[in-house]
N, C-alpha and C positions, 0 to 999 in steps of 0.2 A: 161335174153336173151342176154344181152350185153356180160356177162362173157362167155357164151357158144360160141359166135362168136369169142371171144378172144382166147379161147382154140383151136378152129379150125384154127384161124389165125397163132398162134404160131406153131401148129402141121404142117401146110402146109409150114410155113417158114423154119422149121428145117428139116422135112422129104423130102420136095421138090418133091412130086410125079410127078409134071408136067415136070420134067426133065428126068425121067427114067421109069415111068409107062405109057405104050403105050396108053391106052384108054383116058388119060387126058393130054398126052404129048403136050406141046406147049400152053396150056391154061394159062391165066393170073390168076391163082388161088390165088396167094399171094395178088395181088391188089384187087381182088374181096372180099376176106376175110377181108382185111384191111378196105375197104369202108363200108362193112356191119357192122363191129365192131364199127367204128366211128359213123355211123348213129344210131346204137342201143344205144351207150353211150350217145348221145345227147338227144334222145327221152326218155330214161329210165335211168337217171343218178343215180349214187350210192347214197344211203341215207346218207352216212357219208362224202362223198367228191365229189363235182361236178368236171367235166372235166375242166371247165374254171378256177376254183380255183387252180387245180393242175398245169395247164399250166402257170398261171401268178403269183400266190402267193406263191407256195411251193418253198422252197430254192433249192431243187434238180431240180425242173423245171426251175428255173432261171439259175442254173448252166448249164443245157442242152442248154438253149438259148445262153449262153455265148460260149459254145463249138461250136455250130452251126455257130455263128458269126466268131469265130476264124478260122474255117475250110474254110468259104467262103472268108474271108479277106486274107488268105494265098495264094489264087489264084488271087484275085483282085489286090493285091499290085504289082504283076508282069504284070498287064494288061491283064490277061487271063480271059476275060469276059465269054467266053463259058465254060471254066473249072470251073469258079465260079458258074455258073448256074447248072452245073452237080453236083458240090459239095453240093450245097443247096438241090438239088433233092434227091441225094443218102443219105446224112447224115440226111436230113429231115425225111426220113423214120424211121431212128433210134429214132429220137425225138418222132415221133408219137407212136411208139411201147412203148417207155418208159412212155409217158403220159397215154396211155391206161392201161398199167400194173399197174402204181401207182394208177390209179383211180379205176380199177375194181378188182384188187387182194387186197381186203381191209379187209380180215379176215383170220384166220388160216386155215379154211376149204378150201377156195379158193387157198390159198398158197400151201396147200398140193396137191390139184389137179394139179396145175401148175407144181409142182415138178414131179408128175407122168408123165405129158406130156413130160418133158425133159428126164426122164428115159426111157420111151417107145420109144422116138425118137432115143435115143442112141442105144437101143436094136435092133431096126429095121436096123439101119446102121451097127450094128455088123454083120448081115448077109451079107451085102454088102462088108464089109471089109474082112471077112473070105473067101468069094468067091474069092476076089482078091488074097489072100494069097495062096489058094488052086488051083485055075484054071488060074489066071492071068486076070480074068474079073469079074467085079461086076455087079450091076444093069445096064441095057441098054448097056452092053458090055464096061462099063467104065474100063479103064486099070489103074493099079497103076503107080505112078510117078517113072521113072527110067526104068531099064531093068529087067523084070520078069525072062527071061530065063538065065540071068547072076546071078540072085539072089540078085542083087543090086536094090532094089525097096522099095517104101514107099506107103502104102495104102492111098487113099484119097476119099473124098466124092464127092458130086456134088454141083454146084452153089457156095454159099459162103463157102462151105467146100471143094472146089476144090483146096485145098492146104493142104498138110499133117499137117502142124503146126496148121492151123485153125481147121482141122478135129479133132486133138488131144484135142482142147479146149472143144469140146462137151463132152468128157469123163472126163476132168478135173472138169467140173461142175457137171456132172451126177453121178460120183462115190460116192462123199460124200452124195448125196441124197439117194443112195442105202443103205449106212450105216444107215442113218436116219430111213428109212423104216424098217430096220431090228430091230431097237430098239424101235419102236413105236408099238402101239396096232393095227397092221395090220392083215387082214385076212390071214389064213394059206396059201391059194393059192397064195396070193400076195407075201408072204414071200418066197415061193418056186420060184416064178418068179424072184424076185430080187436076190436070191441066185444063180440062174442059169445065170442071166445076168451079175453078177459081174466078173467072170473069163473071159467071152466073151469080156467085156469092156476092161479089162486089156490086153487081147490078142491083140485086135485091136489097143489099144493105143501103145503097144510095137512096132507093125509093122508100125506105122506112122513114127517111127524113129525120133521123135521130141524131141530134148533135152529140149526145152522150155516147152513142154507138160509134160515131166517127172518132171521137176523142179516145174511146176505149180501144178501137182498132189501132190507132196511132201508138198508144201506150203498149199494146201487145206486140206490135211489130218492132218497136224500139227495144223491148225486152228480149224479143227473139234474136234481133241482130246482135 
């Protein structure tokens, strides 16, 4: 049950329907999904690794605590108490997601499912990006960054992807997963899906006009090969 909530949490976090799908627009779906996942993780812990052990004993967990401390101190040393609280709140969400993922994605089958979540999220946003390239408007009338009518524009997502460079990172991560699914024993319909999504992802990545995204994709593909 906890892993199912985690899948919903990550899907909502990446696709962000609360920002562009009118029936749920404005709802705090990310926070609700996060709370449900945390609650389920505590009442039904992983048989291999409990959440508390991940948070306090795992070396990657301790590294995340160190990063959180560094982020907060970077504000407090200048006397910015309010900014320090905001830094703790915002970066703390990243810590929670890491701890939940380390705890609940604990076998190859679950890892494979989480990879599918990322690929499907990228594919959904491909529609959003292509709409911007073709019409100048994406989901919920989101416009690309720059001037569409002058042809000098960069497609962008919503929320944490409301920056072309950040939007490109979704595809830097997703495209190597597409190659992985093409090489594994995946159902034929699933293979058709990833084959169709691959050129769309490259298309949208190109129109982000992100140099860092292209360098990142090259590095990811080199690591994959």
